[in-house]
C-alpha positions in Angstrom: 0.3 -0.2 -0.5 1.1 3.4 -1.1 1.6 6.6 1.2 2.6 9.0 -0.6 3.8 9.0 -4.3 5.4 11.6 -6.6 2.8 13.8 -7.7 1.9 14.6 -4.2 5.4 14.4 -2.0 9.2 14.6 -2.9 8.6 11.3 -1.1 7.5 7.4 -2.1 6.6 5.6 0.8 4.8 2.3 0.6 4.3 -1.0 2.9 6.3 -3.2 0.9 5.0 -6.8 0.5 7.3 -10.0 2.1 7.4 -13.1 2.8 6.9 -12.6 6.6 3.6 -13.1 8.7 5.6 -11.4 11.7 4.6 -7.8 12.7 8.4 -6.9 13.1 9.0 -7.8 9.9 6.9 -5.6 8.1 8.2 -3.2 5.8 8.1 0.5 5.1 10.0 1.2 1.9 11.2 4.8 1.4 12.0 6.5 -2.3 12.5 1.8 -3.3 16.1 3.1 -2.1 15.5 2.3 1.4 13.3 0.0 4.1 12.9 0.4 7.3 11.0 -2.7 9.5 8.6 -1.8 11.8 10.8 -3.2 14.3 13.6 -1.3 13.7 11.1 1.6 14.1 9.3 0.7 17.3 13.2 -0.1 19.0 15.2 3.2 16.9 11.9 5.3 17.1 10.6 7.9 14.2 12.9 10.2 14.9 16.1 8.0 15.1 14.8 6.0 12.0 15.1 9.9 10.0 18.1 10.5 11.4 19.9 7.1 9.9 18.4 8.1 6.8 20.3 11.5 6.5 22.9 9.3 7.0 22.4 7.4 4.3 21.0 10.2 2.3 24.5 12.2 2.9 26.4 8.9 2.3 25.0 8.1 -1.0 25.3 11.8 -2.0 29.0 11.4 -1.1 29.3 8.1 -3.4 27.3 10.0 -6.1 29.4 12.6 -6.5 32.4 10.3 -7.0 31.3 8.2 -8.8 28.8 10.2 -10.8 25.9 8.1 -11.5 22.1 9.0 -10.2 20.6 7.7 -7.0 16.8 9.0 -5.9 18.0 10.9 -2.7 21.1 12.7 -4.7 20.5 16.1 -5.2 17.6 17.0 -3.4 17.9 19.2 0.4 15.2 17.6 2.3 13.5 20.5 4.4 13.0 20.0 7.7 9.0 20.2 6.7 9.7 17.4 4.1 11.0 15.1 7.0 7.9 16.0 9.0 5.8 15.0 6.1 7.5 11.8 5.9 7.2 11.0 9.8 3.1 11.1 9.0 3.7 8.7 6.8 5.9 6.7 8.8 2.9 7.1 11.9 0.4 5.5 9.3 2.1 2.4 8.4 3.2 2.0 12.0 -0.9 2.1 12.9 -1.6 0.2 9.7 0.7 -2.7 10.8 -0.8 -2.6 14.8 -4.4 -3.1 13.1 -3.7 -5.8 10.9 -1.4 -7.8 13.3 -4.0 -7.3 16.5 -7.3 -9.2 14.7 -8.2 -11.8 17.0 -6.8 -14.6 14.2 -3.6 -13.1 14.2 -3.0 -12.9 17.8 -4.0 -16.4 17.8 -1.4 -17.4 15.3 0.7 -15.4 17.5 0.2 -17.0 20.3 -0.8 -14.2 22.3 -4.5 -15.5 23.1 -6.2 -18.9 22.9 -8.8 -19.8 20.2 -11.0 -19.7 22.5 -10.7 -16.3 22.9 -10.1 -15.3 19.2 -13.9 -16.8 19.2 -15.8 -14.0 22.2 -16.8 -11.4 20.2 -17.1 -7.7 22.0 -19.7 -6.6 23.5 
């Protein structure tokens, strides 16, 4: 699922498909160049992941200047507002993952609740 596209944002972000059925392994992809797992986003925090992304962008810019190749991150100096926008997309992704993995059937598969509890309806 896409959270942002080139037409309305400097970011192209989406929930990247993965073979894993584990919540922490779900991938948030940024511009097809770097992805964070849900687990990494939870552990590092959104701000920590943004700082890591800034380091990656700086590194890629340095590499690209040496190699004269193109990369999605090269040639754009992202603003504070653009990083804040990206944080919003990350929050949406995390909420969607949490909603997806907090269903009774998923909680049962993960061993969090019993089969009987999975079928109890909330009143």
